[in-house]
Structures are given as structure tokens and as C-alpha cells.
C-alpha positions in Angstrom: -24.2 29.3 33.7 -27.1 28.0 35.8 -30.6 29.1 34.8 -31.6 29.8 38.4 -30.2 32.4 40.8 -30.3 33.0 44.5 -33.8 33.8 45.9 -35.6 32.3 42.9 -38.7 30.4 43.7 -38.6 27.0 42.1 -40.9 23.9 41.8 -39.6 20.5 42.8 -39.7 18.0 39.9 -39.7 14.8 41.9 -40.7 13.3 45.2 -38.2 13.3 48.0 -39.9 11.2 50.6 -36.9 11.2 52.9 -37.4 14.9 53.3 -41.2 14.8 53.3 -41.3 16.6 49.9 -43.5 15.9 46.9 -43.1 16.9 43.2 -44.8 20.3 42.9 -43.7 21.7 46.2 -42.4 25.2 46.1 -38.9 26.2 47.4 -36.6 29.1 47.4 -33.0 28.9 46.4 -30.8 30.1 49.2 -27.4 29.3 47.8 -26.0 28.5 44.4 -23.1 26.1 44.1 -21.5 25.8 40.6 -22.0 23.8 38.5 -25.8 23.8 38.6 -26.2 22.7 42.2 -28.5 24.7 44.6 -29.4 24.7 48.3 -33.2 25.0 48.4 -35.3 25.8 51.4 -38.9 24.4 51.5 -41.2 26.1 54.1 -44.5 25.6 55.7 -47.3 28.1 55.0 -46.5 29.6 58.5 -42.9 30.2 57.5 -41.2 27.3 59.3 -38.4 25.6 57.4 -39.5 22.1 56.6 -36.5 21.0 54.6 -33.2 22.4 53.4 -31.9 20.3 50.5 -29.1 20.4 48.0 -30.4 19.7 44.6 -29.3 19.6 40.9 -30.8 21.8 38.3 -32.7 18.9 36.8 -34.6 18.4 40.1 -36.2 21.9 39.7 -38.2 23.9 37.3 -39.2 27.5 37.1 -42.6 28.6 38.3 -45.0 28.9 35.3 -48.0 31.2 34.9 -50.3 28.2 34.8 -49.2 26.8 38.1 -51.8 26.9 40.9 -50.7 27.2 44.5 -52.2 24.7 47.0 -51.6 23.8 50.7 -51.2 20.2 52.0 -50.6 18.8 55.5 -47.3 17.2 56.3 -46.8 14.4 58.8 -44.7 16.7 61.0 -46.1 17.9 64.3 -47.3 21.5 64.5 
């Protein structure tokens, strides 16, 4: 059984430059596909979907108490 479930907030473990994502970006699991595959939505601070990506469990980690949230600009137009 996968350790993540639908609507969990997760942290990306690696850069995905083809999607404009960097390791450390936060996403929300919007669908769970077995075995251990997830559809993850990454959003801008204003709530716009920036990327919707299918990822494996090893690409993600749980949010930890020691994680600090930050904001960064993307290359996408506003």
C-alpha cells in the first residue's frame, strides 16, 4: 500500500525542469494510481495550477515539521 493518499500535501524530491518545478516545491495529490503512482498538482500562490504531473512514490516525500515554506517566481506570465 502506498504511504500517500489523496489530498496529501507532498514535497517534490527532484527538479522537473520540463514542468518548471524544482526539488522542494509543494504539491497536492489529486489521484492515486496503484502501485505507488500519483497525480500531483502544483499550484501558484494565487491558486492557479502550474503543473499536473504523474509521479512515482520515490519522487515525493512527506512534509516535515522542519520544512520552511517559501515563494519563488516562475518564468510563466502572470
